[in-house]
Structures are given as structure tokens and as C-alpha cells.
N, C-alpha and C positions, 0 to 999 in steps of 0.2 A: 504493499500500499504506500502511496506517495504521503510522506509525512507532513507535507503542507497542503494536503487536500483537505475538504471539509470534514473528512472522517479521521484525519491524521493527528498524531500527537503534538506536532509542532504548529498547527494552524493558528492558535492564538498568539503565541510568542512571535511568530512570523509576521502575522498581520499588525501586531502592536509596533513591531519595528519599522515596518513600511508606512504606518500612520504616524511615524515620528514621536511615538511614546517610549522614548528610550530609557527613561527612569523606570518605567512599568516592565520593560524587558529585563532589566537588571533584579528587579524584584520578583520575577517569575520563578515559581517553585519548579525546579528541574529535577528534584530528587526521585519523582516517580516515573521519569521517562525510561524507556527500554534502552539498553546498551547501544543499539544502532542510532538512537538519535541524540545520546549525549554529547557527541562532537559537534553536530550541527547546532544544537542549542547552545553549546560554549561559544562557537563562532559567532552566533547572533548577539550574545551578551557582549563578546569582545568588540564587536562593531558597534554595539550601542555605547560603549565606553569610549570609543574613538569619536563618536559623534558628540559626546558630552566634553570633549577636549582632553581626554586622559591618554594622550598617545604614549607619553613616557611609561605609565603604568601598564599599558597593554604590552608594550615591547618587552618590559621586564618580565611579564606574565608568559610570553611565548618563547623567551630566550632558551635556546637548547633544544627546542621542540623540533621534531623531524617529520610529523605529519604534513603532507602537502597543504592541507587547509591552514594550518597554524602557521606555516612558512609564508603563505600568502597573507595572513592577517598581519605578520611581522612586516611585510613588505608595504602594506597599506598604512602601517603605523609609522614606519620611516618616511613615507611621503608626506604624512601629516606633520612631520617634525622638519620637514624641508629638504630631506634628503632623497630627491627625486632619483638621481642617478643610481643610487644603491637599490631603491625600490624597484626600478625598471629592471635592473640587471637580476634581481632575485626572481621576478615574475618570467622574464625571458628564459631564464634557466629552467623554470618548471615547465613553462610551455614546451620547450623542446622534448620533453620526456613524456612518459605515460601520464604524468600528473596533468597534462594539459586536457586530458579527457575528465578531469574531475570537476563537477559543476561548480563548487566553491572556487577552485582556483580560476575557472573561467570568469566567474563574476567579479571576483575581487582583483583578479589580474586585468580584467577589461577595465575596471575602474581606474586602476594605477595607470595603465597605458593611456587610456583616453585624457586623463588629466595631465599627463606628460606631453600631450600634443601628438600622440601616436594613435590616431584614430583607426587607421586602417589595419594596424597590428591588432588594436583591441577588437575590431570587428571579425578579423580572422580568428582570433582566440574565441570569442563569443559564438561564432558561427559553427562550433564544434559542439554546440549543447545538444542535449537529447531531451527535450521538453521542459526546459528550465524557465519559469516565467520571470525569475530574477533577471536571466539572461536577456530575455525578450524586452524587459522593461529598460535595461540599459542600452540595448541596441536601439530602442526607439530614442532615447535621450541622445545618443551619439548622432543618430540621423537628424535630429531637429537641429543640433549644434552645427551641423554642416549644411543646414537649409536644404536638406533632401526630404522634403516633407512627403513626397509621393512614396518613397520607400518607407517612411514611417507609417504611413496609413495602410500599406500593404502588410507590414509586420503585425500591426494591431489586428487587422481584419484575420490574418492566418491564425493569430493566437486565440482570437475570440472563437474560432471553430471548435478548438479542443479545450480550452480553459473556460468558456461560457462566461459565468458572472464572478469571476475571481477578482479579489481586490485590485491586484496588480494590473490586470487587463483594463478594469474601469479607470484606473489612474492613468495609465499609458494613453488610453482613448481620450482622456481629458487633456493631457498634455498636448496632444495632437489637435485636439478641438480648439485649444487657445490660439494655435498657430493658423488653423484653417479660417476662424472667425465666423462671422454671420451667426445663424442659429446655433452653431457649435459652442458658442461662448455660453449661452444659457445651459446647455446640456452640461458642459464642464463645471459651471457654477453649482448645479444641483448636486454633483458628486462630491464636491469640495466642501459645500455648505453642510451636507449630510454628515461627513466625518468631522467637521470643525465644530458643530453645534451639539452633537450628542455627547453627553458626558463620558460614555465608555469609550469613545474614539477620538475625542478632541485633543489637540495638541498644538504647539506653536507653528509646526510645519503645516498642518492643515489649515490653520487660520491665516497664515501668509498666503497659501494656495487660494483660499477663499477670497482674500483680499485682491490678488491679481486678477481672479475672474471678475470681481466687482469693478475694477479699473477698466477693464476691457469693455464692460457694459456701460460704463460713464456714470457709475454710482460712486462718487467720490466719498460721500459722507459715510457710506456703508463700509466702503474699504478702509477709511480711517478708523472706524470703530473695530474692525477686524484685526488691524494692525496694533491697535492699542491693547487688544486682548492678548495677542500673540506675545507682546513684550512683557506682559504680566505673567505669561505662562512659565518662562524660563529663559536661561541666557543662550542656549545652543543654537537658537534660530534668531537671536536678537539682530545679527548683522543683516540677514535677509529681511527682517521687519524694517529695519532703519533704512535699508537701500530702497525698499518700495514706498516708504514715506518720503524719501528723497524725490522719487519719481512723481509722486502724488503732489509734492509741493510745487514742482515745476508745472505740472499740469494745471494747478489751481492759482498759479501765479504768486505764490508765497515765497519767502526767502529760504534758500537752501544751504546756506554757508555753514550754520550750526549742525544741520544734520549731516553734512559732508564730513565736518570734524568728528562727529560721534561715529560715523562709520569707519573712519581711519582708525579711531581707537579700538573700535569692536573687533575689525578684521582688516588690517592694512593690505592685505592680499584679495580682498573680495573682488570677485569678477567686475562688478560695476567700477571699481576704482581703477582696475587694470585697463578696462575698455576706455574710461575717460583719459587715462594717461596716454593711451596709444593714440587716440583721436586728437588730443591736444598736441601731441608731437608731430603727428602728420599736419595738422593745420599751421603749426609754426614753420614747418618746412615748405609748406605751400605759399605761405606769406612771404618768405624771403624771396620768392620770384617776382613779387609785385612792390618791392620796395622802391621808394623814389630814388632816382639816380641823380646826384648833384654834380653838376660840372665843375671842373676844377677852374 
């Protein structure tokens, strides 16, 4: 039986992880799990600790472990600490051998490679999966980052045929919907709102997702309310909440300098800041071509 299926032992802890309820993942009682599921549960808890910013502790936890799944967790922790080259080397080493057929190695390895800018290598590794929804979800994210929305649509449609109403399929379909626009915005909103507002599934992550959908629908006040809730939930998604508050402030014509400073303090390497820096550099380079020339 698939441990992540509706009847499987890991369905609740797995869903909690993907709902962004990382503290609940850590509190999950794993003592009664079968021996086959003990390692997958440990991996989910280690990933939750990484999401909570505990990279050093996770790395110490897996030090000396030889199981491919835990070596992959170690690589993910190294990347979180800024040691990208070391992380990539570890994943590439795993991918060359039989460990490349391991579902956890594929997902964590794909995460490391994609974050390191090696999207095609990540897709090649993830493409070896055998019915892994985690792999499907990551493939969809990579396609969207590459603006290959048509491929993301096909990936979700194919997964929907065999995974039906799985949480990850619903999330992946919603991510794609936010890119497609139109009536898809409203459909994505319903998914995120249901997760964000139900006490059993609410998290800072789902609230930020709801806020993004609200922004696409032009509902700025509702987006602000969701972001305020997200900031009260916990610190692990504070940077994403602040980043979207920054976007909201620009849309509504409010000052953004204070929010920009807050985002830099929360996560100096946040993708929004990286993107702004790249665009600012490109603008400065372009501007030099149009400087007035003063004749001697």
C-alpha cells in the first residue's frame, strides 16, 4: 500500500508537511508507525526542521548516516547553509548510482539542483519517478519557473488521472491556475482559502497562498488581512508574507521602503530581492548608453 494514500500510515504527516504545518509535523507521534515507514516519517520531520530554519541541527542529526534518503537530507541542509556546491556534488553523486531511483533522493535532489540553477538536471532526475506526487509537484514548480506553462498543465492533467483528488494535485493545479489567469484565479483561491481558513489545515504558507490569489482577483483588503494572519502564525513564512505585502503596497500606491528593509532583515537572499537587484543592475547598464555626452 502507498503510505501516502488515503489509507496509508503517512497520509496525515505528509499532508501536514505540504500544508506548511511544520510544527505539527514535528509533534506527530511516529512511535506506532511500521518499520517500513519510520524512515520516510523521519525524513519529513527533518525537512520540517529545515523549513523552520534548523539547518545546523539537521546536518548534525544526519552526520555519518549512509542511507541515501538521509544523505539527500544532508545535501538539502548544506544548501540551506549556503554550501551550494557541496550540496550539488552530493546529489550528483547519488544520482549516478542506484540511489537515483529512490523517490526521496529524486525529490530532495531535484530541489537542490533546481535551487542551484540546474533545472534540466533536476527534471532529468525527477523524470525517473514511479508515481511520486512529490516529484510531480516539484516538476510543475520547475516548469512554471521556466515559463513552460503548457508543460506544467500537461503534468498536472496526467497526475490528475491517477491521483484524483490528492492534496498535492490540487495544490499543483492551483499553482498553474494562478499562471493561467481568468476563471482559474477563482478556482485556485477556493483551494487556498479552504486550507488557510480551516483550523485543522491553516498555516502561514496557506495564508500567503490565499493572499496571492486575492491579489490576482484584485481584492487588496482581503489580501492584506490574509498576510496579517500569516505574520501572526509564525516566522518560517514571514519573508514571503512581507514580500507580498511589499507587492501589495506598490499596487495600492503606498510607501514600500520600510517593507523592503524588513524583507532584507527577514531574508537577505529572498527571490524578490534577488530579482530586484538583477533588474536594477540591468537598468543601470542600459542607462549608461544614454548618458549625455559633453563635448570638450
